[in-house]
N, C-alpha and C positions, 0 to 999 in steps of 0.2 A: 790299473787300466785307465786309459784315456781315449777319448774320441775327439778327433779333429778333422777339419776339411783336408782332403788329400790334395797334393800338388803334382804338377807335371813330373817332377823328379821321382815321384812315387809310382809311376806307371809300371816299371819292371816288377816291382813287388806286388802291385795290384794284379797284374797280368798272371803271375804265378799263383796268387791266392785264388782268383776267380776261376781260372782253368782247373786248378786242383780240386776246387769245391764241386765242380759239375762234371768234369770229364776225365777220362783216362783211368789208369789203375789206382792212382792216389785217391781219386774221388770215391772209390768203393770202400774206403775206410770210414766214410761218413754216410749219413742218410740222405744227403741232398743230391746225390749223383744222378745225372741224366744219361750216363754211359749206356744204359740198356735201351734208351729211347732214341739216341742220336749217335751216328757214327762220326768219328773225328775226335782229335785230341784237344781241340780248342773250342772254348765258348766265345772267346773274343780275341782281339789282337791289339798290338800297340796303336795302330792308326785309329781303330774304332774307339779305344779309350781316350786318346787325345781329342778326337772329334767330340766325344761326349763331354769331356772336361771344358771344351771351348764353346759349348752350346749355351746361349744366353739363358739365364735362370736355372742353371744346372750346377750340381756339385757332387762329388763323391765324399762320403764320410769314411774315415778309417779308424778302426779300433786297434790300439797299440797295447801290447802286453807290457807287463812290468819289465820284461827283458828287452823292450824296444822293437819287437817283431810285430808287423802288421798281421793280425790274426783274423780280422774281419773288415768288411766294407759294404757300403750300399750306395747306389746311385739315386739321386733325387733331382727332379726337375719340376719347377713351378710351371703349370699350364693353366692360365687364368686363375680361378679361385681354388684350384685343386693342385695337389702335389703328386706327381708320378713317382713311384718307388720301383726300382728294378735292381737286378743283380745282387740281391742280399747274399753275401758270401761269407762263410766261416771256414777256416782251415779244417779239413776233415778230422785231424787229430785233436782239434780244440772244440769240436761240436758237442752239444749237450752241456755246455758250461755257462750258458746264459748270455753269450756274446750276441747272438742274433736278437734276443729280446732287448738287450741294451741298445743295439743299433736301431731297432724299431722305435723304442722310446725316444731316442735322440731325434729320429726322423719326425716323430710327432711333435716334439718341442719346436723343431725347426719350422714345421708346417705352420704352427701357430704364430711364430715370429714373423713369417713372411705373409701372413694374412690368408692362409688357405683354410677352407672349411672342411676339407676331407683329403684323404690319401687314397690313391687307387693303384692297382697293379694288374698285370696279366700273369697267369700261371697256366702251365700246360694242364689241360683238363684231366688227364689220367694220373696226375701227381696227387692222388687222394690224401696221402699222409701229409704232404706239404700244405695242401688246401686246409685240412683240418687243423694244422699248426697255426695258420693265420686266423682261422675262425675262432680258435681259443683266445686269440689276442684281439678280438672284436671286429675283424674284417668279415664282411658278408658278401655272398655271391650276388652280383647285380642282375644276373640273367643275360648279360651281354656276352657274346662269343665273337672271337676274331679268328681269322685263319692263322695257322702257324706260319711264322715268317721264314719259310723254307729257303728263300734265295738271299737271305741277309747274312750268310756266313755263320749261322748258328750250328751248322752240322746237317748231316743227311738223316732225316727221320727213318727209323726202322719200322714204323707203322704210321697209319693216318693219325695226325695230331691236330689239335686246335687249342686255342687259348680261351680261358674264361677270365672275366674281370671281377676282381674283389675290391671292395671299398670300405673305408672306415670313416665315419663322420667324427670330427674332433671338436 
């Protein structure tokens, strides 16, 4: 296994990975699916990934298997003294093999390298199993809540949703 920064030519592979981890039938093979919470087959698209890659202070890390397949990724963006972490994704068939933990550890190393004092993220508030997974890795609920970004192409919510903020000081 190897973790490297992703590049623009990786967008098609990242797109398949991220969408399969969160949406559609393939996502139901893993535990990170949002298919029951949001209608739509896509979590993101090519243009959105390109825009994120081109954002100042941002990068995607990719986890490559020994076979050369991108099995995991995470989006990171430095915002002042904090690092935002989003779209942590692992192929549904590769989940529960430590890939997510390795990506989190690499994100924490990167945060220290770029002078960040903490990492924060937003998580859908009803994703209790996911929240608990992050809490076991040292992330805490900040008490902050944000509206769900319903008009940002994430899909159509099947119920009222909101985001909570988790943070880990490093």
